[in-house]
Wavefront OBJ file of the C-alpha trace (Angstrom):
o trace
v -99.587 5.019 11.391
v -97.020 7.573 10.283
v -94.832 6.677 7.328
v -92.213 8.676 5.482
v -90.981 6.900 2.372
v -87.932 8.219 0.560
v -87.071 7.376 -3.015
v -84.793 8.567 -5.796
v -81.382 7.683 -4.447
v -78.733 5.902 -6.472
v -75.286 6.033 -8.001
v -74.313 9.142 -9.941
v -71.091 10.550 -11.320
v -69.589 13.758 -9.939
v -71.351 16.736 -11.454
v -74.538 14.759 -11.949
v -78.013 15.264 -10.530
v -80.570 13.328 -8.531
v -84.028 14.130 -7.256
v -85.131 12.642 -3.969
v -88.757 12.348 -2.943
v -90.332 11.745 0.443
v -94.004 10.850 0.532
v -95.740 10.974 3.886
v -98.850 9.297 5.234
v -100.508 9.493 8.609
v -99.666 13.137 9.327
v -101.286 16.485 8.587
v -98.501 17.251 6.143
v -99.209 20.926 5.572
v -98.609 21.674 9.260
v -95.212 20.019 9.394
v -91.765 21.444 8.848
v -89.997 19.013 6.531
v -86.295 18.382 6.371
v -83.606 16.365 4.691
v -80.688 15.050 6.704
v -77.783 12.870 5.692
v -75.342 10.534 7.345
v -72.065 9.488 5.793
v -70.160 6.405 6.993
v -68.436 7.102 10.288
v -70.029 10.517 10.640
v -72.947 11.972 12.561
v -76.248 12.701 10.918
v -76.321 16.298 9.699
v -78.936 18.716 8.500
v -79.045 19.308 4.753
v -82.070 21.587 4.467
v -85.390 22.385 6.092
v -88.558 23.810 4.585
v -91.083 25.131 7.064
v -94.832 24.772 6.808
v -94.839 28.359 5.575
v -92.294 27.656 2.840
v -89.212 29.193 4.414
v -85.977 27.320 3.799
v -82.671 26.895 5.587
v -79.779 25.211 3.784
v -76.491 23.884 5.059
v -73.630 25.959 3.672
v -72.179 22.900 1.964
v -75.203 22.527 -0.340
v -76.256 26.130 -0.947
v -76.574 26.865 -4.641
v -76.590 23.172 -5.554
v -79.583 21.662 -3.738
v -83.190 22.844 -3.815
v -85.966 21.698 -1.517
v -89.629 21.968 -2.415
v -92.908 20.643 -1.112
v -96.259 19.733 -2.607
v -98.881 19.808 0.124
v -101.492 18.320 -2.211
v -99.306 15.232 -2.636
v -97.951 15.145 0.948
v -94.505 15.036 -0.593
v -91.237 16.892 -0.156
v -88.517 16.875 -2.803
v -84.788 17.472 -2.859
v -83.271 18.401 -6.200
v -79.523 17.833 -6.024
v -77.322 19.257 -8.772
v -73.575 19.336 -9.294
v -73.148 16.434 -6.910
v -69.770 15.867 -5.306
v -68.200 12.726 -3.808
v -68.574 14.297 -0.365
v -72.356 14.272 -0.860
v -72.266 10.487 -0.592
v -74.468 9.478 2.327
v -77.765 7.986 3.363
v -80.368 10.722 3.044
v -83.229 10.810 5.538
v -86.523 12.634 5.421
v -87.764 14.247 8.637
v -91.154 15.656 9.585
v -91.478 17.892 12.630
v -94.436 19.637 14.301
v -94.424 20.845 17.899
v -92.922 17.949 19.878
v -93.639 15.372 17.185
v -90.833 14.154 14.933
v -90.817 11.348 12.398
v -88.089 9.831 10.232
v -87.995 7.907 7.012
v -85.897 4.815 6.467
v -83.340 6.600 4.310
v -82.157 6.353 0.733
v -78.558 5.863 -0.339
v -76.862 8.459 -2.535
v -73.445 7.553 -3.911
v -71.411 10.013 -5.953
v -68.519 8.297 -7.656
v -66.822 7.966 -11.000
l 1 2 3 4 5 6 7 8 9 10 11 12 13 14 15 16 17 18 19 20 21 22 23 24 25 26 27 28 29 30 31 32 33 34 35 36 37 38 39 40 41 42 43 44 45 46 47 48 49 50 51 52 53 54 55 56 57 58 59 60 61 62 63 64 65 66 67 68 69 70 71 72 73 74 75 76 77 78 79 80 81 82 83 84 85 86 87 88 89 90 91 92 93 94 95 96 97 98 99 100 101 102 103 104 105 106 107 108 109 110 111 112 113 114 115
């Protein structure tokens, strides 16, 4: 059974940092492109960043220079380091794993940026 479990969300002040983690089980992790998406209240889910199985990355313009994705294939885990957080980063953040026609989602973790 495939599971993606996100952790690390929470409440942080503007300008602060958080590190999200997504641990996967049930997939051949090293073959998968891994991504982080987010969905704010009343808005559609949007791509934050993807890291391919080969380590290439693609960031949304809104997070370039502030967020960094990384993966540890030995731990079947992908990370999202988020710095200089802004109120508009507030959303539920979802982990996604994709390989060929297979796609899996985590349950999401809430990130709230507020003073």
